[in-house]
N, C-alpha and C positions, 0 to 999 in steps of 0.2 A: 504491501498499500502506498501509493507513496505521498499523500494528500497529510496537510500536516495539522493536526486537533490540540493547538495548544491550549485553545479555550474548551473542546470539549475536554484533556485533558487533566483542567484544573477545578471542573468539575466533579469528577472521577470517572470520567468514560475513560476503559483502563484497555478495553476489545473492542476499536473501530469499526475492526472488521467483521465485524458481529450484525453489525447494525441493520437492520432487515425499513423500517421506517420511524417518522416518525408523525406528530400530528404538534400541531401549538395552540391552542387554545384565550381568548383573552375573554379572559374571569371577571375581572369588575375593568373601572374604569381608569385602577392604578393597578394590576397584574394580572402578569400572560404566564400561563402553565406548557412547556413543553414535556412531554411525553414521546421517553426513544423506545426504540420498540430490537427486539435481539433477536436474534436466531440461533439455539443453544442448542449442544448437541444432546440427542437423548440421556434424559438420568442428570443431569449439570444440576446439578444448587442453589446457581446464579440468574438472578431475576431473570425472564421475558422481556420483563417489562420500568421503568425508571422514571419519573415525574421532579421534575425538576419547575418551584415557581422563581418567575422570576418582578420583582416592584418593577412599574413605569416611573421616570425617569420625569417628574413637574418641573414648567417652566410658563415663565407668563406666555401672555399673548401681546403683542401689541397691539396701539389702535386704545383708545381712553373712554369708546362705546362702552368697551366688560369690564365690569365691578363683579365680582367678591368670584366665586365662585367661575361661575361661567370666563373668568380670567388667564384660567390651567392651561395650559394643554399639557397631556401626559403621550409624551412618545416614548418608541420600545427600548428596553436597557439595549444596550453596545454588545454586552454580554451576549445575553441572547441572540441577536442580530449578527453576532460574531459565530455561533456555535452552530445558529442556520445555513450561513450560509458554510461553515465546516461539512455538516452535515447530504447538504447538497452534493457540494463533492465528492464523499463518498457516496451514494450512494448515484452519484452516476456513473462515475469511474467504477463499482460494482456491475450496473446497465453495459459498459462496455466490457466487460471482461468478460460478461453469458453472452451479449453477441457475439465475440470471437470464440466463443463454445460451442451457438450451437451453426458460426460460419464453415468449424471445423468435425461438426457431428454429420457436416449437409455433405463437406469433401469426401470425406470418406466415407458416404453411402454411392457417392459415386462414382467412386476407386472401386469399389465393393462391386456396387456394374460393371464398371468396365472391364474390369479380373475379370467375371464370371463368364462374362459374354467372347475376351479372349479363350479362356477354354475350353467351349462349348467348339468356338470356334476352327482350332486346334483339336482337339477332339474329333473333330467330323473328317478334319482332313488325316488322320492317321489309321483311320476307320475307310477309308475309300483309297489308303495304300494299301492296305489287305488283303 
């Protein structure tokens, strides 16, 4: 795996190669939840899902018209946005590996068909010589 996962490592993700997917949910105006799903081996004691909560960063909005609670804007946590970028890179990398695997399997089937045709041809040629 060539993707750098510094944010995920800081969050405690030790096996990024086992990540199967993720979801993010905006729970409240100041809270986001990231749920990471893992592909674990049978009999593993490690969890198949992990959940992380991130507080949103509150920033005052520009403009004089807004007052009180309406004047605050909540932005996504920088740690969460970096983690999402790393997760997207990991999942894209895994898809490319799968695509390569499928193309190799397709090529193997074609080679197998070609070899079978060639063997049949040689067998008929041998039969005609007798």
